[in-house]
N, C-alpha and C positions, 0 to 999 in steps of 0.2 A: 155578547162579545166575549171571546176567550180572555182569561186573565193572563197577564205577562208571566213568563217563566224565566227565572234567572239561574244560571249555572256557572260554576267556575272550574278552572283547571290550573294546576301548578306548572311552573316552568321546571327545568331539569338541568342537572350537571352530569355529564358523563364522567364516571370515575375510572373506568378502564374499558378497553375493547375498541377504541377508536379505529376506524378504517377497516378492521377485520369484521366488524358487525355489518358491513355492507354485503358480505358474502352470506348466502342463506345458511342458516344453522350455526353460524359463529356467534358466540355470546358477547354481550357487553354488560357492564354494571352501571346502573344509573341511580341517581338520587333526585327525587322530586324536591323542589325548594319552595320556601314559603313566600314566594311572589307569584301572583296569579293573573290570569286573564279571565274576565267575567263577560259572559254573553247573555243578553236578554232577548228573548223571543216574544213578540207581541203582534197583535193584528197590524197589518200594513195600513198606512193612512191614505195613500193615493195610488200606489202602483201594486202590481202583483207581488213583487219582492223589493224590499228596501234594505240597503246595507249602510250602516253608520259606524264609523270607527274613528279613533283619535289620530289615525295616520292619514286620514283624508279630511279636508276642511269642509266637506258638505256631504249630506246623505246622498247615496247613489240609488236611483230608481231603475229597476230592470223589469223586463217582460220575458215570458217564456216563449221562445221561438222554437221552431221545429228541431233545431240542433243545439238547444241549450239556452241559457240566460243571455239576454242582450240588453245593453243600456238604452234607456230612452234618449239620452243625450249623447251624440257622437263624441263629445269632449271627454266622456267618462270611460271610453274604451280602454285607455291606458291604465286606469285605476282597476278595471275588471281583470286585466291581464297581470297587474302588478300587486299592490298591497291588498286587494280584495280577492285575489285568486283562490285562496284556500276557503274563504267563505262561500264563494261561488261554487266551488267543487262540492262543498258539504250540501248546499241546497240542491244542486243537480243530482247528487247521489241519493239524497233522501227522497227527492221527487221520483227517482227511478224505483226505489224501494216501494213507495206507495203505489206507483203505477203497476208494477209487477204483482203487487198484492191485491189489485183490484180496488184500490182506494183512491178517492179524489185528491187533487192537489190543494194546497192551502196557501192563501195569501199571508205573508209574514214580513215583519221588520226585525232584523237582527242588529243589535247595538253592542259594540265591543268596547270594553275598557281594559287597559293593560297596565300592569306594574312591571313589565319586563323590558321597559325602555327607559332611557334617561334622555329627556328632552328630544324624543323622537329617534334616538340612536339605540339600536338593538344591543343588548348586553351579552348575547350568546347563550341565552337560557332557554332556547327552544320555543321561541314565541309562536312560530308558525304551527308547531305541533300542539301547543296549548290552546291556541285559537281553534284549531280543528276539533280537538277533544271537547272543549266547552260548547262549541257551536253544535256539534252532533248531539250532545246531551240536551242542550236547551231546545233545539228544534224537534227532536224526536219526542221529548216529553210534552212540548207545546202541542204537537199533533196527536197526542194520545197514545203513542207507540209504547212508551215506558219499557225500553229494552234493558236487558242485563248489561253489566259492565263489559263482559267479554264481547257481546254482540256490538256494543257501541265502539269498542276498540277495533273490531274487524271492519265495521262500517267506516270509521275514521281512516283506517289504513287504505281501504279501497278508494275513498275520496282522494287521498293523497297520491296514490299511484296513478290516478288519471292525470295528475299534473306532472309527476316525476317518479318513475319506478325505481330510481336509484336510492331514494331515502330508505333508511333502515326501519323506521318506526319506533326506535327506542324512546324518542320524546313522547310519542303517543302512548306507549306503555306506562311511562312514568306519570304522564298527565292523567291517565285513566285510573290508575291504582294508587298513586301517591307513594310515599315512603321510599324504601330501598328495593330495587328490583334487579334481578339477573334475567336478562331478556336475550333471546335469539330470534332472528327474523325468518319468515318464510321467503320463498322465491317470489319477489314482487313482479318480475317480468312474467312469470307464469301466471300470477294472479291477474295481471292486466290482460293476458291472452284469454284466460278463462272468462273474465268479465266480458270481453268483446264477443266471445263465441257463445257462451251459455247464459249470460245475463247475471244480474246482481244476486237474486235469490239463490240461484244454483251455486254461485261462488261463495256466498255466505255459508251454505250448507256443506261445501266441499271440505275435505281434509286439506290442511295447509302444512305440508311437510316442512320441518325446520323450525316451526313456531314453538317456542316454549317461554314460560315466564315463571320465575320463582321469587316469591316475596320473601324478603330478608328482615330480621329484626334489626332495629337501629343499634349501633354500637354504643357502649357506655364508657369504654376506656380510651377512646380516641375521639377527637372532634374535628369535623371538616371545616375548612375556611376557604372562602372563594375570593379571588382577587381579579379585578378587571383592569386590563391594560390601557383602556381608553381608546383602543383602535378596533373598530368593528371588522369582522372577517366574513367572507362568503364561504359557507360550508359547501354550497352547491358547486361553486367554481373549483374548489380544491378536489372535491369528489370527482368531478368531471375530468380534471387534469390527470388524476391518478388512474381512473378507469380507461382513459384513452392512451395511457403510456405503455411501453413495452413491458414494464415491470408487472403490470396487472396479469399478463399471461405467462409469467415466468415462474420457475420453481421457487424463486425468492418470495413471491406472493404466498404460495402454499406454506412455506416455512414460517413466514410472518404470522399467518393466520393460526397455525398450529401453536406457535409460541404465545400468541395473544390469548388463545383459549386456555392454555395452562395457567397464564397469569391471572385471568379472570377467575378461574377455579381456585387458585391459591388465595386471591384476595377475598373471594366469597367465603372460603373456609376460615380465613383469618377473622373476618367480620362476624361470621356465625359463632366463632369461639371467643370473640372479643379479645383478640391477642394483639396488643399494640406493636410489639416487635415484628410480628409477621405482617401486619398491615404496612408498616414502614418499608419493610423489605420488598413487598409486592409493589407498592407505589413507586419505589426507586427503580425496580425492574421495568415497570410499565413506562416510566420516563425514558429509560435507556432504549426500550424497544422503539418508541416513537422517534427518538434521536437517530437510531439506526435507519429507520424508514426515511427520515428527512435527508440523511446523508446519501442514501441510495437513489432517491427520486428527485431531490431538489425542490420539494413542494413548498418549503418555507414555513414549516410547522412551528419551528422555534424562532421567534423574534427575539431581539435583545431584551425586551421587556418580559417576555415569558421565561427566558433563561434566568433573568434576575429574580423573578417570582419564585422559581424552583430553588435557586441557590439560597434565597432568604429563608425558605421553609427548612432547608437542611441546616442552615446556621442557627435557626431557632429550635433545633432539636427534633424536627419532624421530617416530612418528605413531601415533595410537591411535583406536579406535572401539569402540562396543558390539559384542558378539559374540552373535548370536542375536536374540531378540525385543526385548531391552532391557527397560526398566522395573525393572531390578535385575539380579541374577545377575552375569554376567561381562563384562568388556571385554578387549580385546587390544591390545597395543602392539608395534610393530616398532622395534628399534634396530639401527643398524649394529653389526656384531660388534666394531668398534673402539671403540664407545661404552662408557659405564660403567653397567652395570645397577644398581649400588648407588644411584646418583643417582636413577634412576627409582623403585626400590623404597622409597627413603627418602621421596620426594615422595608416593608412594601411602600409606605408613604415616601421614604427617602428615595426609592427607585421610581417614583411617579405612578405607583400602582394603587388603585382604589380598593379598599376592603369593602365588600358588598354586605357583610354582616347578615348572611343567609343562614337559615337552619333548614333541616329536613322537614318537608311538608308531611303531616301525618297521613297515614293510609286513608284512602277515601272510604266512606261508609256506604253500603255495608262493607266490612273488612274483606280484602281480597282473599281468595283461596290460596293455599300454600303453593299450588302449581297450576299452570294453564298449559295445555298441550295442543297438538295440531288438529285433533279430531273434534268437530262440533257435535252437537246433540242430534238426536234423530230428526228427520226432516219434518218441519211443521207444515200444515196446510198452507196453500198459497195465499189465503186471505188473512193469515195470522202473521204476526211479527216473529221472525226466527229468533231462537234463544239457544245458542250453543252452550254446551255443558262444560264443566271443568274436567279435563282429562285426568285419569289417575296417574 
């Protein structure tokens, strides 16, 4: 009997690049955080596939049908479409990889434990992405594939786009490599079409224009602080609202993306050079950019609580902004390391904001290369697991 395999992936906070990163090739800056999702893969006990998570009150047994995984119990159909959807997508995508590689399928039980919730409420730390990354790592190692980090990331993104091609993949990048990353996404709609037309192996081997990842050193002269408003928000809903609006096809969208790219570059440069004054200026500008988007589109990015979070950061001598889609969830503030974090946390508490006391998760081992690019390695034989290389 195979021994259990346990793997973990960190959550993330978006530092800059929200909404622009939905566009292929447009960057975002993300920080992996020291709260984790852990996935254990072990032999199934009764069914072909069994999924257990702290979001569902019982393990769900599934069988492999002709068109994917199906629950043994009809009452579990809603769980498969809901809280278990990302796990199901990982198993189905990994099954497809093995089938196209001429390998047999494996009976498996995946058990998920998460630190990214408070009493079942999502904190806005990229829990779905962390689950996907950890599940891909645990399942592929359990089945003996032992893929490179870049290949696991690509597999995780392909599993995700089978559910929703709008997602950027920034949470997957942060969860795969940890630390601080500057990430820009490929065209996920194109990946979905390629996956449907040519299959999984061919898509893994293909060039993914727009994809890039740059690992950054952690800053030492500024410290990040995360605050939770206590109100969960739906990233999927806000992204859908924006992409179906007239703004998405307008010149204003292009100008927003161009300005966002410049701000991500400025903030990346400020962090690279450990310049606290430049970090504060870039974070302030990123807040202003999101505020302008909110005023143009009426998305509701800035709630009163998020506005109070940002104002408190400024009053404490730093700078703050929403992290992610806004409308609730988290905000992030940067203070000089010479500042007083208790002042900030006290101001947040007075405004009803919970300090999450997060730190940056260390880079995953082995350490990530300095850059990842769109082109994978030379094509492996069909019976071998593909291993994309690091682009120069």
